[in-house]
C-alpha positions as CSV (number, residue, x, y, z in Angstrom):
1,M,6.0,-115.1,89.7
2,R,8.0,-115.7,92.8
3,A,8.0,-119.4,93.8
4,H,6.9,-120.5,97.3
5,H,9.6,-121.4,99.7
6,I,9.9,-125.1,100.5
7,F,11.0,-126.1,104.0
8,F,12.6,-129.4,104.8
9,Y,12.9,-130.4,108.5
10,L,15.4,-133.1,109.2
11,S,15.4,-134.6,112.7
12,D,17.6,-137.6,113.6
13,V,16.6,-139.1,117.0
14,P,18.7,-141.9,118.4
15,E,16.9,-145.2,118.9
16,E,18.1,-145.6,122.5
17,L,16.2,-142.4,123.5
18,L,13.0,-144.0,122.4
19,G,13.3,-147.0,124.7
20,P,12.3,-150.6,124.0
21,P,9.0,-151.3,122.4
22,T,6.0,-151.9,124.7
23,E,3.7,-154.8,124.1
24,H,0.0,-154.4,125.0
25,P,-2.7,-157.1,125.3
26,I,-5.2,-157.3,122.5
27,G,-8.2,-155.1,123.2
28,Q,-6.5,-153.0,125.9
29,S,-6.8,-149.3,125.4
30,V,-3.6,-147.5,124.9
31,S,-3.2,-143.8,125.7
32,L,-0.9,-142.0,123.4
33,S,1.1,-139.0,124.4
34,P,2.3,-136.4,121.8
35,V,5.2,-137.6,119.8
36,G,8.4,-136.5,121.5
37,A,6.7,-135.0,124.5
38,D,9.0,-136.8,127.0
39,L,12.0,-136.8,124.9
40,P,15.0,-134.5,125.4
41,S,15.3,-131.7,123.0
42,Y,17.5,-132.6,120.0
43,P,19.0,-130.2,117.5
44,R,17.2,-130.0,114.2
45,Q,18.3,-128.8,110.8
46,L,16.3,-126.4,108.8
47,K,16.9,-126.2,105.1
48,E,15.3,-123.6,102.9
49,I,15.3,-123.7,99.2
50,D,14.5,-120.5,97.4
51,M,13.2,-121.5,94.0
52,T,14.0,-118.0,92.7
53,S,17.7,-118.7,93.2
54,T,17.5,-121.4,90.6
55,V,16.4,-119.1,87.9
56,H,19.5,-117.4,86.8
57,P,19.8,-114.6,84.2
58,I,22.7,-116.3,82.5
59,V,20.4,-117.9,79.9
60,E,18.7,-114.6,79.1
61,N,22.0,-112.8,78.9
62,R,23.5,-115.4,76.7
63,G,20.5,-115.2,74.4
64,R,20.9,-111.4,74.2
65,M,24.6,-111.7,73.5
66,D,23.8,-114.2,70.8
67,S,21.4,-111.6,69.3
68,L,24.1,-108.9,69.3
69,R,26.5,-111.4,67.7
70,K,23.9,-112.1,64.9
71,T,23.5,-108.3,64.4
72,S,27.2,-107.7,64.0
73,M,27.5,-110.7,61.7
74,V,24.7,-109.5,59.4
75,A,26.0,-106.0,59.4
76,G,29.6,-107.2,58.7
77,V,28.5,-109.4,55.8
78,L,26.5,-106.6,54.3
79,Y,29.4,-104.3,54.5
80,L,31.6,-106.8,52.7
81,L,28.9,-107.4,50.1
82,T,29.2,-103.7,49.1
83,F,32.6,-104.5,47.6
84,I,30.9,-106.8,45.0
85,S,30.6,-103.8,42.6
86,I,34.3,-103.5,42.1
87,P,34.2,-105.4,38.7
88,T,31.9,-102.7,37.3
89,L,35.0,-100.6,36.6
90,A,35.8,-103.2,33.9
91,L,32.2,-104.1,33.0
92,Y,31.2,-100.5,32.2
93,R,34.4,-99.8,30.2
94,A,32.8,-100.1,26.8
95,V,29.9,-97.7,27.5
96,R,32.1,-95.2,29.2
97,T,34.9,-95.0,26.7
98,D,33.0,-95.3,23.4
99,P,31.0,-92.1,22.6
100,N,29.1,-94.0,19.9
101,F,28.3,-97.1,22.0
102,I,24.6,-96.5,21.9
103,A,24.6,-96.6,18.1
104,G,26.7,-99.8,17.9
105,T,25.9,-103.5,18.0
106,G,27.1,-106.5,20.0
107,P,26.5,-108.2,23.3
108,D,25.5,-106.2,26.4
109,T,25.8,-108.9,28.9
110,A,28.8,-107.3,30.8
111,I,26.9,-104.0,31.3
112,I,23.7,-105.7,32.4
113,L,25.8,-107.8,34.9
114,G,27.4,-104.6,36.2
115,G,23.9,-103.1,36.7
116,V,22.9,-106.2,38.7
117,L,26.0,-105.9,40.9
118,E,25.2,-102.2,41.6
119,I,21.6,-103.1,42.6
120,I,23.0,-105.6,45.1
121,V,25.3,-102.9,46.5
122,A,22.4,-100.5,46.9
123,L,20.3,-103.1,48.8
124,A,23.3,-103.9,51.0
125,C,23.7,-100.2,51.8
126,I,20.2,-100.0,53.1
127,G,20.7,-103.3,55.0
128,T,23.8,-102.0,56.9
129,G,21.9,-99.0,58.1
130,V,18.9,-101.1,59.2
131,A,21.1,-103.7,60.9
132,L,23.2,-101.3,62.9
133,Y,20.5,-98.8,63.9
134,P,19.2,-100.7,67.0
135,V,22.7,-100.7,68.4
136,I,24.1,-97.3,67.5
137,K,20.9,-95.4,68.4
138,R,21.8,-96.0,72.0
139,Q,24.8,-93.8,71.6
140,N,23.0,-91.0,69.8
141,E,19.6,-91.6,68.2
142,G,19.7,-88.4,66.0
143,V,23.0,-89.2,64.5
144,A,22.0,-92.9,64.0
145,L,18.9,-91.8,62.2
146,G,21.0,-89.5,60.0
147,F,23.3,-92.4,59.2
148,V,20.4,-94.6,58.1
149,S,18.9,-91.8,56.0
150,A,22.2,-91.2,54.3
151,R,22.5,-94.9,53.5
152,V,19.1,-94.9,51.9
153,L,19.9,-91.8,49.9
154,E,23.2,-93.5,48.8
155,A,21.2,-96.5,47.6
156,A,18.8,-94.2,45.7
157,T,21.5,-92.5,43.8
158,I,23.0,-95.9,42.9
159,F,19.6,-97.0,41.6
160,A,19.3,-93.8,39.5
161,G,22.7,-94.5,38.0
162,V,21.8,-98.1,37.1
163,V,18.6,-96.9,35.4
164,A,20.6,-94.5,33.2
165,I,23.1,-97.2,32.2
166,L,20.3,-99.7,31.4
167,A,18.5,-97.1,29.4
168,I,21.5,-96.8,27.2
169,V,21.5,-100.6,26.7
170,S,17.8,-100.6,25.9
171,L,18.2,-97.9,23.2
172,R,21.2,-99.7,21.7
173,Q,19.2,-103.0,21.5
174,A,16.3,-101.2,19.9
175,G,18.6,-100.0,17.1
176,A,18.3,-96.3,17.9
177,G,21.4,-95.5,15.7
178,Q,23.3,-92.3,15.4
179,D,20.2,-90.2,16.3
180,A,20.5,-91.5,19.9
181,V,24.1,-90.6,20.4
182,I,23.3,-87.3,22.2
183,T,20.8,-89.0,24.3
184,G,23.3,-91.7,25.2
185,Q,25.8,-89.0,26.2
186,A,23.2,-87.4,28.4
187,L,22.4,-90.7,30.1
188,L,26.1,-91.4,30.6
189,S,26.6,-88.0,32.1
190,L,23.7,-88.7,34.5
191,H,25.4,-92.0,35.6
192,T,28.7,-90.2,36.1
193,W,27.2,-87.6,38.5
194,T,25.1,-90.1,40.4
195,T,28.3,-92.2,40.8
196,L,30.2,-89.1,42.0
197,F,27.7,-88.2,44.6
198,G,26.3,-91.6,45.5
199,Q,29.6,-93.4,45.7
200,G,31.8,-90.5,46.5
201,F,30.2,-87.8,48.6
202,L,27.6,-89.8,50.5
203,P,30.0,-92.5,51.6
204,A,32.2,-89.8,53.1
205,V,29.1,-88.5,55.1
206,N,28.4,-92.0,56.2
207,A,31.9,-92.5,57.4
208,L,31.7,-89.4,59.6
209,L,28.3,-90.3,61.0
210,L,28.9,-94.0,61.7
211,G,32.6,-93.4,62.6
212,S,31.7,-90.9,65.3
213,L,29.1,-93.3,66.8
214,M,31.5,-96.3,66.7
215,Y,34.4,-94.2,68.1
216,K,32.4,-92.8,71.1
217,A,30.7,-96.1,71.9
218,R,33.9,-98.1,71.5
219,L,32.0,-100.8,69.7
220,V,35.1,-101.4,67.5
221,P,38.8,-100.6,67.8
222,R,39.2,-96.8,67.5
223,I,41.8,-97.1,64.8
224,L,39.1,-98.2,62.4
225,P,36.9,-95.1,62.5
226,L,40.1,-93.0,62.3
227,L,40.5,-94.3,58.7
228,G,37.1,-92.9,57.8
229,F,37.8,-89.6,59.6
230,I,40.9,-89.1,57.5
231,G,39.5,-90.3,54.2
232,A,36.1,-88.5,54.3
233,P,37.5,-84.9,54.1
234,V,39.9,-86.0,51.3
235,L,37.0,-87.5,49.3
236,V,34.8,-84.5,49.8
237,A,37.5,-82.2,48.6
238,S,37.9,-84.4,45.5
239,V,34.2,-84.2,44.8
240,A,34.2,-80.4,45.3
241,G,37.1,-80.1,42.8
242,V,35.2,-82.0,40.2
243,L,32.0,-80.0,40.8
244,F,33.9,-76.7,40.2
245,G,35.8,-78.1,37.2
246,I,39.3,-78.1,38.9
247,W,40.0,-81.7,37.9
248,E,38.4,-84.7,36.2
249,P,36.1,-87.2,38.1
250,V,39.0,-89.6,38.2
251,N,41.9,-87.9,40.1
252,A,44.6,-88.7,42.6
253,L,43.0,-87.0,45.5
254,G,39.8,-88.9,45.0
255,G,41.7,-92.1,44.7
256,I,43.4,-91.6,48.1
257,G,40.1,-90.7,49.8
258,A,38.3,-93.7,48.2
259,L,41.1,-96.0,49.3
260,L,41.0,-94.8,52.9
261,L,37.2,-95.2,53.0
262,A,37.4,-98.6,51.4
263,L,39.9,-99.6,54.2
264,W,37.5,-98.3,56.8
265,E,34.4,-100.1,55.5
266,F,36.3,-103.3,54.7
267,S,38.0,-103.5,58.1
268,L,34.7,-102.7,59.8
269,G,33.0,-105.5,57.9
270,V,35.8,-108.0,58.7
271,W,35.8,-107.0,62.4
272,L,32.1,-107.3,62.8
273,V,32.1,-110.8,61.2
274,V,35.1,-112.1,63.0
275,K,34.9,-110.4,66.4
276,G,31.6,-108.7,66.7
277,F,30.9,-105.7,68.9
278,K,33.5,-105.0,71.6
279,P,32.1,-105.1,75.2
280,S,31.0,-101.6,76.1
281,A,28.4,-99.7,78.1
282,I,26.0,-100.0,75.2
283,T,26.2,-103.8,74.8
284,A,26.1,-104.2,78.6
285,G,23.0,-102.0,78.8
286,M,21.3,-104.0,76.0
287,T,22.1,-107.2,77.8
288,A,20.8,-106.0,81.1
289,S,17.6,-104.5,79.7
290,S,16.7,-107.8,78.1
291,T,16.7,-109.7,81.4
292,P,13.2,-109.7,83.0
293,A,13.2,-108.3,86.5
294,G,11.5,-111.4,87.9
295,H,14.2,-113.6,86.6
296,R,17.1,-111.8,88.2
297,Q,18.9,-113.6,90.9
298,T,18.2,-112.4,94.4
299,V,21.0,-112.4,97.0
């Protein structure tokens, strides 16, 4: 609500213009003339205070910028959290290299720990999409929604792979023996393919979707999305080669593509945590739209 204007009238009248005080006998009526009726005109100052000018949008803008900073911080931390699954390369070694692992005995703590780490990664994947969506949708809502959907699908494939690995562990602990070797190989094959698509093909799709949004919106330095643009086609080609039996799941082309995408996601996470979003038309628009019209300063 617009505040009422308050007017202050300041009038300084010299004492000599008023004349000496007049004494009147007690009980004598005195006629009073209007104040200042016989006085010469004297300049007066008029001061007007507009209470609306004291309500400045700086507080609201600062609050919105703080909100954007929190968004970038959360998204950056979640992106860095996705790298927590790197130790699974060593934790899953026994189940991947031993065809008779399901029929053996021994501790399974390393494999269970690897499954927990992959679950954390899956949840972080969903979190990155949810955290970034309110910002990137202002560039292109359709592409932003596609990015979130791809992240959710990536998380689903990771969960499927973890279920396959933990099923092998459960059969091993139950003493399934040699009769379960074929079943163990089937479950391991399921994990291999979910890993190939969930952590190979889909990250490449995500890099193209999110990279295009970040590149056009200039929310991060443009060199960062370029890493994803280069690595994504390389990784897709690697997955296609595995799909058609040209090479094994672990190959040099896939390693190059995975390295470039890892650099893209890691540098993105670090930048969002340390620097946040770069000032752009999107961030300016979000800041302006958060300021109530009644609180904007009038000139």
